[in-house]
N, C-alpha and C positions, 0 to 999 in steps of 0.2 A: 624645477621650473613649475610654477603654478599654471593651471589651465581651468577652463570652465567645463565641468562635467555635465551630463544631461540633467535636465531640470527634474525636480520632484514636485508634483502638484503645481507646476508652473513656476516654481522658484529655482533659480540657478544654484548649483552647489559647487563650491570651490574645492579642489582636491590637489594633493601634492604627489600624485603617482607618476607624473611625467607626461609624455605625449599621448594623446588619445589614440586608440586603435583605429586604423582606417576602415575597419569592418563594422564600426558601430558597436553597441552593446545592448544587453537586455535592460528593461526598464521596470521600475517599481509600480506595477499596475494592479497588483492583487491586494484587495482589502481583506479585513479580518474574516468577514463572512465567506469570501471566496476560499480562503485557506482552510477554514473549518470544514466546509463541505468538500473540498478537495481531499482532505485527510479521510473523511468518511467515504467519499466516492472511491478512493483508492483502496480502502480496506474492506468494502462490501461488494463482492462480485456475485457470481452465480452460485458459488459454493454453498452458501448458507441456505439457498432455496431449493436446489436440485441435488447436487452431489452428496449432500449429507445423508441421504437415505441409505446408501450402502454401508456407512459407518454405524448408523443406528442398527442395521441388521447384524453387522459383524461384532460390534463392541458392546451394545446395550445402551439404554437411555442414560443411566447415571454416568457411565464412562464418557459419553459424548459431552455432557454438561461439564464434568470435571476436567476433561481434556482441554476444552476451550478456556475454562477458568484458569487452570494452571499455566497454560502456555501464555495466555494474555497477561496475567498478573506477574508471573515470574520472568517473562522475557520481553514481550512487546511494550508493556508500560515502562519498565526501567529503560528500555532502549529509546523510547520517546523522550524520557527525561534527560538522558545523556545527550541526545541530539539537541534538545532544547537549550541546555546550559551552554554548549559550545557555540551554537548558531545565534543565540541571543547576544553573546559577546562579540562575535565576528560573523555577521550575516553577509558573507562575501559572495560574489558571483561565481567564484571557483568551486563552490559547494564543499561538501565534507571530504571529498577525495583529495582536495588540495590540503585540507587539515591533516589527513592521514600522511601525506608526504612530509608535512612540516614536523609532525610529532613522533612518527615511527620510522618511516623510510620512504623515499620517493618511489621505490619499487613496490612497496606495499600499497601506496596510493594508486599507482598505475594498475596493479592487478585488481584491486578492489573496484576501481572505476569500470574496468572492462568486464569484470564478472557481473557487476550490477547492470551494465548496459545490456549484456547478453540476457540476463534474467528478465529485465524489463521488456525487451523485445519479445521474448518467449511468452511473457504474460499478455502482451498485446495479441499475440497469436492465439493464446488460450481464449481470450474474450471474443476474438473474431470467429473462431471455430464454434464457440458457444452460441453466438448469434445464429450461425448456420444450423446448429443443432436445434435451437429453440424454434426457428422458423419452420422446421420440418414437422412441428406439431400440427400446423395448419395444412401443409401440403408437402408431399414427397416427390411431386412431379417436376419440380424446378431444381436444376443443378445447384448444390450448395455453394458453388463458386459465385453465383449471382449474389447471394446474401453476403458473402465475404466482401465482394466489390462494393456493395452498398454501404456496409459498415465502414470500410476503409475510406471511401470518398468523403463521408460525413466527418470522420475523425481528422482527416487531413485538412479539410476546410476550416474546422473549428480550431485547429492548431496553427494555422498560418495567418489568422486575423490577429489583431492586437491582443495582448495577453489578458487585458481586462474583459474582452469579449469571450475569450476562452474560459475565464473565471466565471462569467455569467452563465455560459452553457453548462459548465460542470456543476454550478450551483443548482441549476434547475433539474438536471438529470439526477444528481445525488439526492436532491430533495425527494424525488419519487421513491428512492430506496428507503429513506427514512419513513416516509408515509406508509410504504408497503410493510416494513417490518413492524411498525407500531400497530398498523391495522390488523396484521396477523396475530400479534400478541393479544390485542383486545378481543379479537374474534375467538381465540382459544379460551380466554378467561370466561367470556359470556357463555360459550357453548358448554364448557366443562361444568358449569353450575346449573345447567338445565335449559339455557336459552338457545334451543335448537329445535328444528321441526319435529324431532322424535321425542322432545320433552325428557331427554335422558341426561341426568346429572352424572356423567361418566367419571369425572374427577381424575384420579390417578389409577384408573382401572388397568392401564397397560403397564403399570410398574409392579405388578404383583407376581409376575413369573420370572423373577430374577432381574437385576438391574445392571449387572456387570458381567458380560459374557466372556467365555474363554475364547481366545483368538490365537491361532497358529500352534498352540500347544495346550496342555491340560492344566487344571489346578490354578493356584494363585499366580503362577508365572504367566499362564494364559490370560488371566484377567488383567495383570499388569501390562502385558503386551497389547491387549485390547485398548487400554487407556493410552498407552504410548502411540498406538496406531492413530488414535484421534488427534493427539498432539501434532503428529506429522501432517495430518490433513489440515489442522488449524494453522499450521505454518504456511500453507498455501492460501487459505481463505481469509486469514486475519493478518493484514499487512498495514502499511501506512507510514512508519517513522521515516522512511526515505523521502516522502514528498515534501514535508516542511523544510528539510535540509536542502533539497534540490531547488525549491522555490525561494530560498532565503534571500537571494539577490533580486527578487522581483516582488517582495512583500512590502507593503506600506507599513510604516511604523514597526519595523521588525522586532525591536527589543521589547515591545509590549505584546505584539501579536503572537510571536513564536512561543514564548512560555505559556500563554493562555491555551493555545492549541494543544501543546504537549501535556499540560496538566489535565485537560478535559478528556484525554483518552481513557482514563479510568471509567468514566460514566458511559463512554461508547462501548467499552468492552463489556461492562455489566449490563447496560441497557439493551444493546443490540445483539450481542453474541451469547452471553450467559442466559439472560431471560429468553432470548430467541430460541436457543437450543433446548431450553427447558420446555418452552411452549410447543415446539414441533414434536417433542417426544411425548407430550401429553395428548395431543390431538390425533396422533397416528401411532398405531401399534407397530413396533419394529418387526413383528412376525406376520404382518398383514400379507396375505397371498398376492394381492395386486402389487404391493411394493416390491416384494421379492421377484415377481415375474417381470416387472418393469426394469429392475436392475439387471437381471440375468439376460434379458432380451435387448438391452441397450436402447430402450425407448426414448424418444426425444422430448425436450421441453418440459412443460409442467406435467406431462403424463408420468414422469418419473419423480415428481416432487411429492414428498410425504405430506406437505401442506395440502396439496390438492386432493390427494387420496383420502386424507382424513376429513376434509370438508365434504367431499362427495359421499363418504360413508355416512355422514350425518344428514343426507338428503338435501343439502344446500346446493342449489343449481345456479348457473349463470356466472359463477366466479372464476372457473378455470381459464377462460379466455382473457379476462381482465388480469389475472395473476400472471399469465404467460406474457402479456404485453409489458407488465411492470418488471418481470424477470429479464425480458429482452432489453429494456432500458437500463437495467442494473448492469448487465454484461457490457452493453455499449458504453456506459459511463466509465466503467473500470478500464476498458480499452482506451478510451479517450484520455483518461488520467495518465496512463502509462505511455502513451505516445508523447505526452508532455514530459513525463519523467525521463524517458529514454533519450529524447532529443536534448534535454538540458544536461544529462550526463555526458553526452557526446560533446556538447558545447563546453562543458567543464574540462573534459580531457583535452580538447583542442586549445583551450585557454592556457593550460599548463604545458603545452608543447608535446602532448602524448597522443595526439591525433592530428590529421592534416589541417593546416592553417585555414584553408578555404571554408572549413566548417564554422569559423568564427563570424561569417557574414550574417549580419542581422538586417532586417527590414527597418524602415523608418519607425515602425511601431514597436521595435525591439524584439522581434521574433527571429531566432536563429533558423532561417529558412532552409538552408541546406541540411542541417541536422534533422529537421522534420522530414525532409524528402528522403534522406538516407534510411531513417527508421522505417518509413513507409515502404521503401523498396525492399528492405530485408524481410518485412512481414508478409511479403508476397508468397513466402513459403507456405503460408496457411492455405494456399490454393491446392495443397495436397489432398484436401477433402474432396476434390473433384474425382480422384481415383481411389480413395479409401473411405471407409466409414467415418463420418464426421465425429461420431462419438469416440471411435478409436483414436483418431488424431487428437481430439480434445484431451484424452488422458495421457497421450505422449507428451503434450506440451505442459500438462500439469506436473508430471514428474520432472521435466527439464527445468521448470520454473522454481519448484519448491526448494531444492538444495541451493540454488543460486541466491534466492531471496534470504534464506536463513543464514547462509554464509556471509552475505553482505551486512545483514543486521548485526551478526556476531562481530564482524570487523568494526562496525560503528562503535560497539561497546569497547572493543580493544583500543580504538582511537581515543575514546573518552578517558580510559585509564591512563593512557600515555599523556593526555592533556592534564589530568589530575596530578601526575608525577611532575610534569613540567612546571605547573603552578607552584608546587611545594619547593621544587629545586630553585626556582627563581624568586621565591619569597613573596608571591602574590597571594593575598588573603582572598579566599572565595567570597567572603562577605562583601567585598568591594565590586563584585561582578554585577552586571545588570540583573541576573537571576541565577541563583544557585539551587541545583536539584537536591531534594532531600535524601537522606539515608545513603549518601555516597561516601566512600567508594564501595560499600558492602553490597548494595543492591546491584551495582554494575558487575561485581565479581560473580554474584549468583547468576545474573543474566548471561555472563560469559560461559559459565558451566552448562547452563541449560541449552544455550544456543549451540555450543560445541557438541553436546550429546545428540541433539536433534539432527545436526549436520552429518555426524558420523554414522548414525544408526537409522537415518530416514528410509533406507532401502533394505531393512533387515529381512524382508520377506523374499528378496531375490536370490538368496544364497542356497536355500533348500525348499523346493527344487531350484537348481541354478537357472537363471534367466539372463542371457547375455544382453538382450534388449533392455530389460529392466535395470540391470547393473549400469549400463551406459547412461540411460535417462536419469537414474537416481543419483549418480556420482560424477557426471560430466563436469559440473561446476567446480568440484574440488581439483580435478586434474587441470582444468583451464586456469584456475587461480595459481597453481604451482608453476605451470609453464610460463604464464605471463610475468609472474614475480621473478622467476629465474632469468628470463630473457632480459627484463629491464635492469635487473641488478648486475648481471655480468656484462651486458652491453655498455651500460653507463657507469659501472663500477661504483654504485651507490653504497652508502654506509648507513647503519642504523643511527638514528638521531639520539644524542645524549640529552636527558631531560633539561639539564642546565643550559643547553644550547638551542633548544627548540624555539622556533620563531612564533611567538604569540603576539607580535606587534604589527607586522606588515599588513597594510590595508585598514588598520584601525582608525587612522586619522581621517580617511575618506568616509568611513562608516559614521564616525562621530559627527562629521560635517553634515552628512545626509540626515542623521537622526535628530539633529538640532531643530530641523524644521517641524518635526512632530512634537518635540519636547519643549519647543518655544512657547512661552506663555500666551503670545498673541494667537498662535495656532489653536491652542486649547480654548481661548475665549471665543474665537470665531466658530469653533466647533460647537460650543455650548449654545451660542446664538442661533446657529443653524437648527440644532435640535429643538430649541424653544419655539421656533416658528413652524415646526412640523405638526401635522395632525397627530393626536395621541397614539393612533395605531401605528403610524410610520415611525414615531419616536420609539415605541416599544420594540418594533422590528429591528431598528438600528442598534438599540442598546443590547438586544439579545445576542448580537454577534460581536 
């Protein structure tokens, strides 16, 4: 039976899925620029500005740059491309976890979804505790719980308004991250060639005393472990392929927007992370006594940032407070993005019958209100900072998050390989898809190997000397995945999906109907007419996204 689905840009869409849910559903309110900045906002947290200092000290400048480069290009970029191909074809509201159930096993989709939900909530806790840590730069007389509550209230408000307003807030906050990293890179270049109060063209002076340090053991093995140690940290601080897949059901013109977002990740990796890590290792000496002291003493905010230490060493004054404000917004933005991501994961699980049905309740503006509230309730565990060091709690949450995120991304690549096999088994030519990712399946196989290695060995330092707390925080996600997978598989007696029987069709008719609105020639003509009437600056701004 046909029915009227929610409108897209004011135009009704006819679908053939049956009766509408009495709970309402999410709406396509995110534009291309929203999604671009969401991906950036979710992938740039406080790690690049503060936490990176300890890895500079332990692994050396070249290891830091290579670690981010290798992890980004061998794992994160191909993961984005895998997600882009699948979600451009089927940008459903059930997200990639439903695709995992279709192409591999319903138990796999269940376990993957709950592990990601756990990792996303832990990442929100990371950023809330980071806000408390950063605020202590200005005052230590206020209980950190006050700053946690402040960050939490703002994120809840931004996530319960209409999704387009969430997109606008994330666009603004993520823009500050972009401006911050670009400003710091330019500052490094200007000062390294002599444009500083000391008139000192210091160049690569700090790269002359060895560039790859021995870590954990001696010799070449120690230097390799130093490099791998950075890759594990990059796994925490360089994220993002999850957000386009989670937002697939709320993106306008998804078959055009999603591939563009996923293809442009290469430039974000190179521009923000590789050049950014190169710049911070130029401006700050990894052996700087102030950096080592700040790391050892657990100092807060920008006091432990190698950027700030390097800037102050050049007698440049007035910037630490500004940088601390921008680092604060960076952490806040990342927390905001993952409140969104976690709530949409919970909505996806409920939609597939893997979480309570009441979580499907959406507001008139398309926000899964109870999902947002449940996520916010769980993140109240961040208030542990009231009884423990906020820096200590911050690192607990980092360890809990890292394995969960890498495991989820590795599962996304596994889902793509299953999708690839299903297309071949069912005689579907990838050239007929809305977008086909390059170098597949070879790049996906390489990403699966890299992701599996980082997942299995991310806690290699906890074994000698043995650390029970470190082992639990480093490997909890693997155990959680195995338990949830076994529970769903034995409780529902699910079977692995055969490639020839994988469901690659359900929901496609509805998506095709929605996308005709953006693919329609009249829509394109109206859009061109709107752009022609804009001031040149506004027209340039719109086209950039």
